[in-house]
C-alpha positions as CSV (number, residue, x, y, z in Angstrom):
1,M,1.2,-3.2,-13.8
2,T,4.2,-0.4,-13.4
3,K,4.4,2.9,-12.5
4,A,5.7,4.1,-15.8
5,E,2.4,1.9,-17.5
6,I,0.1,3.6,-14.7
7,V,2.1,6.9,-16.2
8,N,1.2,6.4,-20.0
9,E,-2.8,5.2,-19.0
10,V,-3.2,8.0,-17.2
11,A,-1.8,10.5,-19.2
12,K,-3.4,8.8,-22.2
13,S,-6.8,9.2,-21.4
14,T,-6.4,12.3,-19.4
15,G,-4.5,14.3,-22.2
16,I,-1.5,15.4,-19.5
17,E,1.6,15.7,-20.2
18,K,3.8,12.2,-18.5
19,A,6.0,13.9,-16.7
20,Q,3.6,16.2,-14.5
21,V,1.3,12.9,-14.3
22,L,5.0,11.0,-13.1
23,A,5.7,13.9,-10.8
24,V,1.5,13.7,-9.4
25,I,2.2,10.3,-9.9
26,E,5.4,10.3,-6.9
27,E,3.8,12.7,-4.1
28,F,1.0,10.8,-4.3
29,T,3.1,7.4,-2.7
30,S,4.9,9.9,-0.9
31,V,2.2,11.8,1.0
32,V,0.8,7.8,1.5
33,K,3.9,7.4,3.0
34,G,4.2,10.0,5.2
35,S,1.0,10.1,6.8
36,L,1.2,6.4,6.8
37,I,5.3,7.0,8.7
38,N,3.0,9.4,11.7
39,G,0.8,6.1,11.9
40,E,-1.9,8.1,10.6
41,P,-4.7,6.2,8.1
42,V,-5.7,7.3,4.6
43,Y,-8.6,6.2,2.8
44,L,-9.8,7.2,-0.6
45,R,-13.7,6.6,-0.8
46,G,-14.9,3.7,-3.2
47,F,-10.9,2.2,-3.0
48,G,-9.2,1.3,-0.4
49,S,-7.6,2.3,3.2
50,F,-3.8,2.6,4.0
51,I,-3.5,1.2,7.0
52,I,-1.2,0.4,9.9
53,K,-0.6,-3.1,10.7
54,H,0.0,-4.0,14.4
55,R,2.0,-7.4,14.9
56,A,2.3,-8.7,18.7
57,Q,5.6,-10.5,19.8
58,K,5.8,-13.1,18.7
59,A,8.6,-16.6,19.2
60,A,9.5,-18.5,16.2
61,R,12.0,-20.6,15.2
62,N,14.9,-21.1,13.6
63,I,14.4,-24.9,12.0
64,T,17.9,-25.5,10.7
65,R,19.7,-24.4,14.4
66,K,17.1,-26.0,16.3
67,T,16.5,-23.0,18.1
68,T,13.5,-19.6,19.3
69,M,14.4,-16.8,19.2
70,T,11.3,-13.4,19.8
71,I,10.7,-11.5,17.0
72,P,9.3,-8.1,18.4
73,A,6.3,-6.7,18.3
74,H,6.4,-4.4,15.2
75,D,3.7,-1.8,13.2
76,I,2.9,-3.2,9.2
77,P,1.5,-1.3,7.0
78,A,-1.3,-2.7,4.8
79,F,-4.3,-2.0,2.5
80,K,-7.6,-2.9,2.6
81,P,-9.8,-2.2,-0.8
82,A,-13.4,-1.0,-0.1
83,K,-16.5,-2.8,0.0
84,S,-17.5,-2.1,-3.6
85,F,-13.5,-2.2,-5.0
86,V,-14.3,-6.4,-3.9
87,N,-17.1,-6.6,-5.3
88,A,-15.6,-5.2,-8.9
89,V,-13.3,-7.6,-8.8
90,K,-15.0,-10.8,-7.5
91,E,-17.9,-9.7,-10.5
92,K,-15.3,-9.7,-13.8
């Protein structure tokens, strides 16, 4: 499902104009991104959590050049779904 399809579904089910729904969705994603950039997780009860996962430094191999390189430690955004959400998808 694309962002445009989400906007259409929300607008249809709520009766709110598509432009307003798009503005809300854009602002929601902006707030989530900003929170994660600042190192703050976002918790949505019954849906899931947007969190930061830390990846440790590791050695990787370039098999074409037969060399080893070091990938530095870094943080990545991740989504962890709520148990009720996982169970609903499993029961489908």
